[in-house]
N, CA, C and O of each residue as an XYZ file, in Angstrom:
804
protein
N     -24.055   -207.789     89.117
C     -23.976   -206.607     89.970
C     -25.271   -205.800     89.854
O     -25.677   -205.461     88.742
N     -25.927   -205.486     90.973
C     -27.211   -204.803     90.970
C     -27.092   -203.348     90.547
O     -26.029   -202.734     90.628
N     -28.238   -202.813     90.088
C     -28.269   -201.415     89.685
C     -28.261   -200.501     90.909
O     -28.804   -200.841     91.960
N     -27.635   -199.341     90.752
C     -27.598   -198.350     91.824
C     -28.848   -197.479     91.724
O     -29.157   -196.944     90.659
N     -29.545   -197.346     92.812
C     -30.777   -196.571     92.838
C     -30.498   -195.099     92.560
O     -29.550   -194.542     93.113
N     -31.317   -194.447     91.699
C     -31.171   -193.001     91.455
C     -31.278   -192.192     92.751
O     -30.607   -191.171     92.902
N     -32.112   -192.641     93.676
C     -32.253   -191.947     94.946
C     -30.954   -191.981     95.737
O     -30.588   -191.014     96.405
N     -30.257   -193.128     95.646
C     -28.973   -193.249     96.336
C     -27.954   -192.287     95.742
O     -27.177   -191.674     96.475
N     -27.951   -192.149     94.401
C     -27.020   -191.252     93.733
C     -27.282   -189.793     94.131
O     -26.352   -189.022     94.365
N     -28.566   -189.437     94.202
C     -28.928   -188.075     94.608
C     -28.489   -187.819     96.039
O     -27.962   -186.752     96.354
N     -28.710   -188.811     96.913
C     -28.317   -188.678     98.313
C     -26.802   -188.537     98.437
O     -26.313   -187.708     99.206
N     -26.063   -189.344     97.682
C     -24.597   -189.291     97.716
C     -24.089   -187.943     97.231
O     -23.132   -187.401     97.784
N     -24.736   -187.392     96.183
C     -24.343   -186.090     95.659
C     -24.580   -184.994     96.693
O     -23.747   -184.104     96.866
N     -25.722   -185.062     97.380
C     -26.031   -184.068     98.407
C     -25.018   -184.110     99.544
O     -24.602   -183.069    100.053
N     -24.628   -185.310     99.935
C     -23.622   -185.473    100.994
C     -22.293   -184.881    100.555
O     -21.627   -184.200    101.336
N     -21.900   -185.135     99.307
C     -20.633   -184.613     98.784
C     -20.635   -183.088     98.771
O     -19.647   -182.449     99.132
N     -21.770   -182.512     98.347
C     -21.872   -181.051     98.317
C     -21.821   -180.464     99.720
O     -21.217   -179.414     99.938
N     -22.458   -181.142    100.671
C     -22.450   -180.679    102.053
C     -21.045   -180.714    102.628
O     -20.631   -179.783    103.319
N     -20.306   -181.785    102.346
C     -18.926   -181.905    102.824
C     -18.055   -180.809    102.221
O     -17.253   -180.186    102.918
N     -18.219   -180.578    100.914
C     -17.428   -179.543    100.232
C     -17.737   -178.167    100.802
O     -16.830   -177.359    100.999
N     -19.019   -177.893    101.069
C     -19.411   -176.601    101.623
C     -18.835   -176.421    103.024
O     -18.376   -175.336    103.379
N     -18.863   -177.490    103.816
C     -18.336   -177.431    105.177
C     -16.836   -177.181    105.170
O     -16.325   -176.385    105.958
N     -16.129   -177.874    104.265
C     -14.677   -177.684    104.165
C     -14.351   -176.257    103.749
O     -13.393   -175.664    104.243
N     -15.156   -175.706    102.835
C     -14.936   -174.325    102.397
C     -15.151   -173.352    103.541
O     -14.374   -172.415    103.718
N     -16.218   -173.574    104.328
C     -16.506   -172.704    105.456
C     -15.406   -172.768    106.504
O     -15.090   -171.771    107.153
N     -14.819   -173.971    106.664
C     -13.758   -174.140    107.660
C     -12.512   -173.346    107.292
O     -11.678   -173.075    108.157
N     -12.371   -172.971    106.036
C     -11.187   -172.249    105.595
C     -11.373   -170.732    105.649
O     -10.452   -169.981    105.326
N     -12.541   -170.291    106.050
C     -12.785   -168.861    106.184
C     -11.930   -168.309    107.324
O     -11.869   -168.900    108.402
N     -11.266   -167.167    107.079
C     -10.423   -166.538    108.099
C     -11.074   -165.249    108.593
O     -12.009   -164.736    107.977
N     -10.573   -164.739    109.701
C     -11.148   -163.550    110.324
C     -10.062   -162.501    110.554
O      -8.967   -162.811    111.023
N     -10.386   -161.264    110.217
C      -9.538   -160.119    110.540
C     -10.364   -159.154    111.378
O     -11.550   -158.959    111.114
N      -9.743   -158.549    112.387
C     -10.446   -157.589    113.232
C      -9.670   -156.276    113.209
O      -8.538   -156.196    113.687
N     -10.305   -155.248    112.642
C      -9.604   -153.989    112.383
C     -10.380   -152.795    112.922
O     -11.608   -152.744    112.845
N      -9.642   -151.839    113.467
C     -10.222   -150.577    113.903
C      -9.635   -149.435    113.102
O      -8.420   -149.237    113.077
N     -10.507   -148.687    112.449
C     -10.031   -147.570    111.639
C     -10.989   -146.402    111.714
O     -11.388   -145.844    110.692
N     -11.361   -146.033    112.944
C     -12.356   -144.988    113.126
C     -13.724   -145.592    113.347
O     -13.837   -146.699    113.874
N     -14.762   -144.881    112.952
C     -16.131   -145.353    113.133
C     -16.345   -146.686    112.416
O     -16.008   -146.820    111.240
N     -16.899   -147.660    113.115
C     -17.050   -148.987    112.497
C     -18.081   -149.012    111.374
O     -18.088   -149.951    110.578
N     -18.952   -148.007    111.289
C     -19.864   -147.942    110.147
C     -19.082   -147.753    108.847
O     -19.429   -148.330    107.816
N     -18.020   -146.940    108.904
C     -17.176   -146.711    107.728
C     -16.431   -147.975    107.319
O     -16.443   -148.372    106.153
N     -15.788   -148.594    108.294
C     -14.978   -149.777    108.003
C     -15.864   -150.891    107.443
O     -15.485   -151.577    106.494
N     -17.034   -151.060    108.034
C     -17.976   -152.076    107.546
C     -18.350   -151.809    106.092
O     -18.304   -152.714    105.259
N     -18.723   -150.559    105.786
C     -19.169   -150.207    104.438
C     -18.082   -150.455    103.395
O     -18.376   -150.877    102.276
N     -16.838   -150.195    103.759
C     -15.730   -150.432    102.835
C     -15.580   -151.921    102.536
O     -15.576   -152.327    101.373
N     -15.458   -152.726    103.573
C     -15.160   -154.150    103.358
C     -16.346   -154.934    102.821
O     -16.158   -156.016    102.266
N     -17.553   -154.422    102.969
C     -18.701   -155.079    102.353
C     -18.602   -155.065    100.831
O     -19.274   -155.844    100.155
N     -17.774   -154.190    100.299
C     -17.644   -154.043     98.849
C     -16.436   -154.770     98.274
O     -16.161   -154.674     97.078
N     -15.724   -155.487     99.115
C     -14.492   -156.149     98.683
C     -14.760   -157.609     98.322
O     -15.331   -158.366     99.107
N     -14.341   -157.980     97.133
C     -14.509   -159.365     96.677
C     -13.717   -160.308     97.575
O     -12.553   -160.052     97.885
N     -14.348   -161.386     97.984
C     -13.701   -162.360     98.857
C     -14.086   -162.205    100.313
O     -13.870   -163.116    101.112
N     -14.662   -161.049    100.672
C     -15.169   -160.840    102.032
C     -16.572   -161.421    102.090
O     -17.436   -161.057    101.291
N     -16.798   -162.325    103.035
C     -18.087   -163.013    103.107
C     -18.997   -162.450    104.195
O     -20.206   -162.681    104.174
N     -18.420   -161.711    105.151
C     -19.250   -161.127    106.207
C     -18.449   -160.053    106.941
O     -17.239   -160.186    107.123
N     -19.130   -158.993    107.356
C     -18.511   -157.949    108.165
C     -19.453   -157.635    109.324
O     -20.653   -157.441    109.130
N     -18.891   -157.590    110.531
C     -19.717   -157.359    111.711
C     -19.081   -156.297    112.599
O     -17.946   -156.480    113.039
N     -19.775   -155.190    112.879
C     -19.245   -154.183    113.799
C     -19.141   -154.738    115.218
O     -19.968   -155.544    115.643
N     -18.117   -154.297    115.943
C     -17.948   -154.779    117.310
C     -17.033   -153.873    118.111
O     -16.624   -152.802    117.662
N     -16.727   -154.337    119.309
C     -15.850   -153.611    120.226
C     -14.737   -154.553    120.670
O     -14.983   -155.739    120.894
N     -13.514   -154.038    120.801
C     -12.396   -154.895    121.192
C     -11.358   -154.100    121.963
O     -11.234   -152.884    121.819
N     -10.607   -154.839    122.797
C      -9.436   -154.265    123.457
C      -9.686   -153.542    124.759
O      -8.753   -152.979    125.331
N     -10.908   -153.536    125.244
C     -11.205   -152.790    126.460
C     -11.118   -153.631    127.719
O     -10.676   -154.779    127.686
N     -11.548   -153.044    128.835
C     -11.470   -153.722    130.131
C     -12.853   -153.975    130.737
O     -12.967   -154.368    131.899
N     -13.891   -153.748    129.947
C     -15.265   -154.004    130.397
C     -15.869   -155.063    129.488
O     -15.719   -154.984    128.269
N     -16.545   -156.047    130.055
C     -17.155   -157.091    129.242
C     -18.487   -156.609    128.675
O     -19.301   -156.004    129.373
N     -18.684   -156.895    127.395
C     -19.941   -156.592    126.707
C     -20.406   -155.151    126.917
O     -21.506   -154.922    127.420
N     -19.583   -154.189    126.538
C     -19.971   -152.785    126.726
C     -21.085   -152.392    125.759
O     -21.307   -153.054    124.746
N     -21.772   -151.319    126.083
C     -22.773   -150.766    125.179
C     -22.122   -149.716    124.294
O     -21.019   -149.248    124.579
N     -22.801   -149.354    123.233
C     -22.304   -148.312    122.330
C     -22.111   -147.001    123.086
O     -21.117   -146.302    122.887
N     -23.059   -146.677    123.946
C     -22.972   -145.441    124.716
C     -21.732   -145.436    125.600
O     -21.049   -144.417    125.704
N     -21.434   -146.572    126.241
C     -20.268   -146.654    127.120
C     -18.975   -146.506    126.323
O     -18.051   -145.816    126.753
N     -18.913   -147.154    125.162
C     -17.713   -147.079    124.331
C     -17.511   -145.647    123.826
O     -16.385   -145.151    123.796
N     -18.598   -144.989    123.431
C     -18.506   -143.616    122.925
C     -18.042   -142.635    123.996
O     -17.476   -141.589    123.679
N     -18.277   -142.967    125.251
C     -17.809   -142.113    126.341
C     -16.303   -142.236    126.543
O     -15.696   -141.415    127.230
N     -15.696   -143.272    125.938
C     -14.251   -143.441    125.995
C     -13.712   -143.973    127.299
O     -12.511   -143.885    127.558
N     -14.589   -144.532    128.135
C     -14.156   -144.966    129.464
C     -13.900   -146.468    129.570
O     -13.401   -146.933    130.594
N     -14.234   -147.233    128.530
C     -14.102   -148.693    128.615
C     -12.796   -149.210    128.027
O     -12.436   -150.367    128.241
N     -12.088   -148.369    127.292
C     -10.832   -148.786    126.669
C     -10.998   -149.516    125.352
O     -10.011   -149.933    124.745
N     -12.233   -149.677    124.901
C     -12.473   -150.405    123.657
C     -12.218   -149.534    122.427
O     -12.278   -148.306    122.485
N     -11.936   -150.201    121.333
C     -11.921   -149.563    120.022
C     -13.136   -150.062    119.251
O     -13.530   -151.221    119.379
N     -13.722   -149.183    118.455
C     -14.740   -149.635    117.518
C     -14.018   -150.399    116.412
O     -13.052   -149.898    115.838
N     -14.482   -151.604    116.115
C     -13.813   -152.434    115.117
C     -14.830   -153.055    114.173
O     -16.033   -153.066    114.435
N     -14.318   -153.565    113.083
C     -15.103   -154.404    112.189
C     -14.440   -155.773    112.168
O     -13.236   -155.890    111.942
N     -15.236   -156.801    112.404
C     -14.705   -158.159    112.313
C     -15.066   -158.692    110.926
O     -16.236   -158.823    110.568
N     -14.026   -158.991    110.170
C     -14.168   -159.286    108.745
C     -13.877   -160.761    108.488
O     -12.775   -161.238    108.759
N     -14.863   -161.477    107.968
C     -14.657   -162.870    107.578
C     -14.383   -162.897    106.080
O     -15.131   -162.317    105.293
N     -13.302   -163.577    105.691
C     -12.915   -163.565    104.283
C     -12.409   -164.930    103.831
O     -11.946   -165.746    104.629
N     -12.512   -165.146    102.535
C     -12.052   -166.389    101.928
C     -10.626   -166.183    101.437
O     -10.414   -165.455    100.466
N      -9.634   -166.811    102.088
C      -8.233   -166.579    101.720
C      -7.872   -167.088    100.327
O      -6.802   -166.772     99.806
N      -8.769   -167.879     99.720
C      -8.517   -168.318     98.351
C      -8.821   -167.193     97.359
O      -8.378   -167.226     96.211
N      -9.581   -166.199     97.819
C      -9.948   -165.081     96.957
C      -9.187   -163.812     97.333
O      -8.725   -163.081     96.457
N      -9.058   -163.552     98.626
C      -8.335   -162.376     99.108
C      -7.513   -162.775    100.333
O      -8.011   -163.481    101.210
N      -6.277   -162.333    100.396
C      -5.388   -162.700    101.495
C      -5.466   -161.688    102.633
O      -5.995   -160.589    102.465
N      -4.939   -162.066    103.779
C      -4.879   -161.150    104.911
C      -4.027   -159.931    104.552
O      -4.341   -158.810    104.953
N      -2.962   -160.149    103.806
C      -2.114   -159.036    103.371
C      -2.913   -158.051    102.530
O      -2.767   -156.840    102.700
N      -3.749   -158.542    101.634
C      -4.562   -157.670    100.803
C      -5.619   -156.940    101.634
O      -5.940   -155.780    101.375
N      -6.152   -157.640    102.635
C      -7.098   -157.002    103.564
C      -6.420   -155.798    104.217
O      -7.036   -154.743    104.369
N      -5.158   -155.957    104.601
C      -4.415   -154.866    105.242
C      -4.068   -153.753    104.252
O      -4.075   -152.578    104.619
N      -3.770   -154.108    103.018
C      -3.481   -153.081    102.018
C      -4.683   -152.142    101.846
O      -4.517   -150.934    101.679
N      -5.867   -152.702    101.890
C      -7.088   -151.907    101.812
C      -7.228   -151.057    103.071
O      -7.612   -149.889    103.004
N      -6.916   -151.648    104.206
C      -7.014   -150.957    105.498
C      -6.202   -149.675    105.511
O      -6.682   -148.643    105.980
N      -4.977   -149.727    105.002
C      -4.109   -148.537    105.013
C      -4.681   -147.423    104.151
O      -4.489   -146.245    104.453
N      -5.380   -147.780    103.083
C      -5.934   -146.775    102.180
C      -7.308   -146.267    102.608
O      -7.742   -145.196    102.182
N      -7.990   -147.042    103.454
C      -9.377   -146.734    103.796
C      -9.511   -145.798    104.997
O     -10.621   -145.374    105.322
N      -8.407   -145.470    105.658
C      -8.462   -144.525    106.774
C      -7.096   -143.860    106.913
O      -6.156   -144.222    106.206
N      -6.981   -142.903    107.807
C      -5.705   -142.224    108.050
C      -5.054   -142.862    109.281
O      -5.462   -142.580    110.408
N      -4.041   -143.721    109.077
C      -3.406   -144.411    110.199
C      -2.354   -143.576    110.921
O      -1.651   -144.077    111.798
N      -2.249   -142.293    110.548
C      -1.209   -141.437    111.148
C      -1.758   -140.508    112.227
O      -0.988   -139.794    112.871
N      -3.072   -140.504    112.434
C      -3.665   -139.618    113.444
C      -3.995   -140.428    114.695
O      -4.752   -141.396    114.631
N      -3.438   -140.040    115.808
C      -3.602   -140.789    117.048
C      -4.988   -140.561    117.644
O      -5.391   -139.430    117.916
N      -5.705   -141.669    117.840
C      -7.032   -141.617    118.479
C      -7.981   -140.661    117.780
O      -8.757   -139.947    118.417
N      -7.903   -140.663    116.458
C      -8.760   -139.739    115.715
C      -8.892   -140.157    114.258
O      -7.936   -140.614    113.632
N     -10.118   -139.984    113.728
C     -10.364   -140.064    112.301
C     -11.276   -138.901    111.940
O     -12.467   -138.925    112.247
N     -10.728   -137.896    111.298
C     -11.515   -136.725    110.966
C     -12.038   -136.041    112.217
O     -11.273   -135.698    113.118
N     -13.352   -135.848    112.263
C     -13.974   -135.213    113.427
C     -14.326   -136.203    114.527
O     -14.824   -135.811    115.582
N     -14.069   -137.495    114.284
C     -14.299   -138.518    115.316
C     -13.044   -138.595    116.185
O     -11.996   -139.060    115.736
N     -13.158   -138.138    117.420
C     -11.995   -138.045    118.306
C     -12.225   -138.869    119.569
O     -13.289   -138.801    120.185
N     -11.210   -139.648    119.946
C     -11.284   -140.465    121.150
C     -10.577   -141.788    120.942
O     -10.379   -142.215    119.805
N     -10.196   -142.438    122.026
C      -9.459   -143.705    121.916
C     -10.274   -144.790    121.228
O      -9.711   -145.731    120.670
N     -11.585   -144.664    121.264
C     -12.440   -145.665    120.612
C     -12.302   -145.618    119.093
O     -12.708   -146.551    118.399
N     -11.723   -144.522    118.575
C     -11.547   -144.377    117.127
C     -10.094   -144.619    116.707
O      -9.706   -144.265    115.594
N      -9.305   -145.211    117.575
C      -7.891   -145.421    117.266
C      -7.707   -146.413    116.112
O      -8.554   -147.269    115.860
N      -6.597   -146.270    115.437
C      -6.227   -147.186    114.363
C      -5.542   -148.401    114.987
O      -4.535   -148.269    115.683
N      -6.103   -149.587    114.727
C      -5.588   -150.783    115.397
C      -5.862   -152.037    114.581
O      -6.923   -152.194    113.978
N      -4.878   -152.919    114.580
C      -5.024   -154.258    114.000
C      -4.985   -155.249    115.158
O      -3.964   -155.383    115.831
N      -6.085   -155.934    115.387
C      -6.132   -156.977    116.410
C      -5.863   -158.319    115.731
O      -6.699   -158.819    114.978
N      -4.707   -158.891    115.999
C      -4.377   -160.151    115.330
C      -4.962   -161.347    116.090
O      -5.126   -161.321    117.310
N      -5.270   -162.397    115.317
C      -5.891   -163.609    115.868
C      -4.886   -164.726    116.107
O      -5.178   -165.677    116.833
N      -3.703   -164.623    115.504
C      -2.684   -165.659    115.671
C      -1.322   -165.064    115.330
O      -1.222   -163.912    114.906
N      -0.282   -165.859    115.520
C       1.084   -165.384    115.306
C       1.348   -165.024    113.842
O       2.085   -164.082    113.552
N       0.741   -165.782    112.923
C       0.937   -165.478    111.507
C       0.386   -164.097    111.179
O       1.024   -163.315    110.474
N      -0.802   -163.804    111.694
C      -1.372   -162.482    111.469
C      -0.517   -161.393    112.106
O      -0.363   -160.309    111.542
N       0.032   -161.678    113.271
C       0.894   -160.695    113.931
C       2.089   -160.344    113.049
O       2.399   -159.169    112.851
N       2.760   -161.373    112.520
C       3.930   -161.144    111.677
C       3.559   -160.384    110.412
O       4.259   -159.456    110.007
N       2.455   -160.783    109.791
C       2.030   -160.129    108.560
C       1.631   -158.672    108.815
O       1.906   -157.793    107.999
N       0.981   -158.431    109.958
C       0.550   -157.071    110.294
C       1.746   -156.161    110.538
O       1.768   -155.022    110.070
N       2.738   -156.656    111.267
C       3.933   -155.849    111.550
C       4.687   -155.542    110.251
O       5.153   -154.421    110.044
N       4.799   -156.544    109.387
C       5.493   -156.349    108.111
C       4.725   -155.370    107.227
O       5.320   -154.500    106.590
N       3.397   -155.516    107.191
C       2.564   -154.635    106.380
C       2.645   -153.192    106.867
O       2.703   -152.259    106.067
N       2.647   -153.021    108.182
C       2.767   -151.673    108.751
C       4.105   -151.045    108.384
O       4.163   -149.867    108.031
N       5.175   -151.822    108.466
C       6.507   -151.329    108.128
C       6.575   -150.931    106.649
O       7.139   -149.892    106.304
N       5.996   -151.765    105.785
C       5.996   -151.471    104.348
C       5.167   -150.232    104.041
O       5.540   -149.426    103.189
N       4.033   -150.079    104.741
C       3.185   -148.909    104.536
C       3.908   -147.637    104.968
O       3.795   -146.597    104.320
N       4.649   -147.730    106.069
C       5.425   -146.576    106.548
C       6.485   -146.156    105.540
O       6.723   -144.967    105.332
N       7.116   -147.139    104.920
C       8.203   -146.856    103.989
C       7.703   -146.466    102.597
O       8.478   -145.984    101.771
N       6.430   -146.672    102.341
C       5.897   -146.462    100.987
C       5.824   -144.995    100.599
O       5.835   -144.661     99.415
N       5.749   -144.111    101.603
C       5.599   -142.697    101.309
C       4.169   -142.297    101.002
O       3.905   -141.141    100.671
N       3.245   -143.240    101.108
C       1.829   -142.946    100.838
C       1.303   -141.916    101.834
O       0.498   -141.050    101.493
N       1.789   -142.036    103.097
C       1.395   -141.095    104.142
C       2.575   -140.191    104.486
O       3.710   -140.657    104.591
N       2.307   -138.910    104.658
C       3.356   -137.938    104.960
C       3.927   -138.166    106.356
O       5.134   -138.037    106.563
N       3.056   -138.507    107.321
C       3.484   -138.711    108.708
C       3.606   -140.192    109.049
O       3.149   -141.055    108.300
N       4.229   -140.469    110.187
C       4.426   -141.848    110.627
C       3.107   -142.495    111.039
O       2.234   -141.847    111.616
N       2.982   -143.760    110.738
C       1.785   -144.529    111.101
C       1.800   -144.820    112.604
O       2.823   -145.225    113.155
N       0.663   -144.612    113.254
C       0.564   -144.835    114.704
C      -0.334   -146.040    115.033
O      -0.699   -146.242    116.191
N      -0.679   -146.819    114.039
C      -1.568   -147.966    114.215
C      -1.010   -148.959    115.226
O       0.157   -149.344    115.145
N      -1.840   -149.371    116.177
C      -1.464   -150.417    117.129
C      -1.572   -151.785    116.446
O      -2.454   -152.005    115.615
N      -0.681   -152.684    116.802
C      -0.800   -154.087    116.396
C      -0.791   -154.893    117.686
O       0.235   -154.978    118.361
N      -1.914   -155.474    118.026
C      -2.040   -156.129    119.325
C      -2.965   -157.337    119.236
O      -3.804   -157.417    118.339
N      -2.815   -158.258    120.149
C      -3.624   -159.472    120.134
C      -5.083   -159.139    120.438
O      -5.371   -158.264    121.255
N      -5.989   -159.838    119.781
C      -7.417   -159.613    120.008
C      -7.780   -159.981    121.440
O      -7.431   -161.055    121.928
N      -8.485   -159.075    122.103
C      -8.928   -159.339    123.470
C     -10.273   -158.681    123.712
O     -10.593   -157.646    123.129
N     -11.038   -159.292    124.566
C     -12.305   -158.741    125.049
C     -13.193   -158.250    123.908
O     -13.731   -157.144    123.958
N     -13.337   -159.081    122.886
C     -14.184   -158.709    121.743
C     -15.645   -159.052    122.014
O     -15.957   -160.079    122.617
N     -16.526   -158.178    121.559
C     -17.962   -158.482    121.571
C     -18.610   -157.797    120.383
O     -18.165   -156.740    119.937
N     -19.666   -158.415    119.879
C     -20.403   -157.818    118.771
C     -21.100   -156.548    119.242
O     -21.525   -156.448    120.393
N     -21.210   -155.590    118.346
C     -21.978   -154.375    118.638
C     -23.472   -154.694    118.547
O     -23.865   -155.755    118.062
N     -24.278   -153.777    119.012
C     -25.721   -153.961    118.971
C     -26.193   -154.158    117.524
O     -25.580   -153.645    116.588
N     -27.280   -154.902    117.358
C     -27.750   -155.288    116.025
C     -28.016   -154.107    115.099
O     -27.842   -154.225    113.886
N     -28.437   -152.966    115.653
C     -28.792   -151.849    114.771
C     -27.581   -151.250    114.066
O     -27.744   -150.443    113.151
N     -26.368   -151.630    114.473
C     -25.167   -151.156    113.784
C     -24.870   -151.970    112.528
O     -24.136   -151.513    111.652
N     -25.430   -153.165    112.436
C     -25.143   -154.043    111.302
C     -25.673   -153.457    109.999
O     -26.811   -152.993    109.925
N     -24.816   -153.488    108.961
C     -25.227   -153.032    107.633
C     -25.719   -151.580    107.690
O     -26.673   -151.203    107.009
N     -25.051   -150.788    108.512
C     -25.577   -149.464    108.849
C     -25.697   -148.532    107.638
O     -26.732   -147.895    107.440
N     -24.654   -148.457    106.846
C     -24.687   -147.529    105.709
C     -25.770   -147.914    104.707
O     -26.489   -147.056    104.195
N     -25.880   -149.210    104.433
C     -26.857   -149.675    103.450
C     -28.287   -149.392    103.905
O     -29.158   -149.103    103.085
N     -28.520   -149.473    105.196
C     -29.875   -149.308    105.714
C     -30.196   -147.879    106.133
O     -31.351   -147.540    106.390
N     -29.152   -147.037    106.201
C     -29.364   -145.641    106.612
C     -28.618   -144.677    105.692
O     -27.877   -143.819    106.173
N     -28.799   -144.801    104.387
C     -27.984   -143.993    103.452
C     -28.224   -142.496    103.548
O     -27.376   -141.705    103.134
N     -29.360   -142.099    104.085
C     -29.681   -140.671    104.175
C     -29.387   -140.075    105.547
O     -29.691   -138.912    105.811
N     -28.795   -140.883    106.410
C     -28.380   -140.356    107.704
C     -27.196   -139.418    107.461
O     -26.315   -139.750    106.667
N     -27.150   -138.249    108.126
C     -26.099   -137.250    107.845
C     -24.680   -137.820    107.850
O     -23.886   -137.472    106.976
N     -24.338   -138.683    108.807
C     -22.986   -139.235    108.857
C     -22.700   -140.054    107.601
O     -21.587   -140.035    107.073
N     -23.710   -140.765    107.134
C     -23.539   -141.578    105.933
C     -23.346   -140.699    104.704
O     -22.539   -141.014    103.829
N     -24.094   -139.587    104.640
C     -24.019   -138.690    103.488
C     -22.685   -137.950    103.442
O     -22.053   -137.861    102.389
N     -22.259   -137.418    104.593
C     -21.118   -136.492    104.599
C     -19.772   -137.136    104.941
O     -18.724   -136.529    104.720
N     -19.793   -138.354    105.474
C     -18.531   -139.010    105.836
C     -18.319   -140.302    105.053
O     -17.299   -140.471    104.385
N     -19.286   -141.208    105.138
C     -19.081   -142.530    104.529
C     -19.154   -142.478    103.009
O     -18.302   -143.048    102.327
N     -20.158   -141.803    102.478
C     -20.329   -141.783    101.020
C     -19.130   -141.172    100.307
O     -18.664   -141.753     99.327
N     -18.602   -140.019    100.750
C     -17.407   -139.475    100.087
C     -16.206   -140.427    100.164
O     -15.421   -140.518     99.221
N     -16.069   -141.131    101.287
C     -14.961   -142.083    101.417
C     -15.117   -143.214    100.406
O     -14.149   -143.596     99.748
N     -16.322   -143.748    100.278
C     -16.563   -144.830     99.324
C     -16.325   -144.349     97.890
O     -15.752   -145.072     97.075
N     -16.764   -143.139     97.592
C     -16.548   -142.587     96.248
C     -15.053   -142.460     95.953
O     -14.606   -142.763     94.847
N     -14.288   -142.012     96.945
C     -12.847   -141.849     96.772
C     -12.158   -143.190     96.544
O     -11.304   -143.317     95.666
N     -12.532   -144.188     97.338
C     -11.915   -145.510     97.209
C     -12.314   -146.181     95.900
O     -11.532   -146.928     95.312
N     -13.525   -145.912     95.453
C     -13.949   -146.469     94.167
C     -13.111   -145.882     93.030
O     -12.716   -146.599     92.111
N     -12.845   -144.581     93.098
C     -12.025   -143.939     92.077
C     -10.603   -144.488     92.062
O      -9.948   -144.520     91.021
N     -10.132   -144.924     93.245
C      -8.799   -145.515     93.324
C      -8.775   -146.957     92.820
O      -7.708   -147.559     92.694
N      -9.947   -147.503     92.536
C     -10.038   -148.838     91.985
C     -10.077   -149.957     93.001
O      -9.843   -151.117     92.663
N     -10.378   -149.612     94.268
C     -10.417   -150.658     95.287
C     -11.624   -151.567     95.127
O     -11.587   -152.733     95.518
N     -12.691   -151.033     94.552
C     -13.897   -151.844     94.342
C     -14.814   -151.106     93.375
O     -14.592   -149.940     93.045
N     -15.851   -151.816     92.928
C     -16.932   -151.213     92.151
C     -18.190   -151.255     92.986
O     -18.555   -152.308     93.508
N     -18.855   -150.130     93.121
C     -20.052   -150.074     93.978
C     -21.186   -150.894     93.404
O     -22.264   -150.956     93.996
């Protein structure tokens, strides 16, 4: 029996690693959540173990590929959302939602703090029937938990008309830490969630 070439072994190992990486990537799941300004939601989930990517976007409206200015005017029907890619072997969709309930106020209709308008509504856009069931159950459990004094008004609806936001919104807090909104809104929220033990900065 002939000897196996070292080059062949290296090539075989590289192929095996590529296959394993591809299989791992195929298992990545996506959650699309609206909880006020998408800069806030992005900054929160960027700090969560098991989240591999977060992208600000727009969803649920009646205009294709709207601009930030159009969405802010409240005329397109879109919500500002964060599309969250996560590894379900590390963090589950249920856990993603548990963070969601704590990271914003789901009891205020079309409003988060001083951000007012339908684009800031609390919403879970589900990608499949399993997510729909889990979202409805999670919302019911959150309502019964007593964590919030008022009833949760979060929408649970199928993802529609999604588009990525403009590139300058990506990684916004990290790249603009001294912007007033980041200083007075996002940073205090992150500090509060860190104290609750949701993540370490």
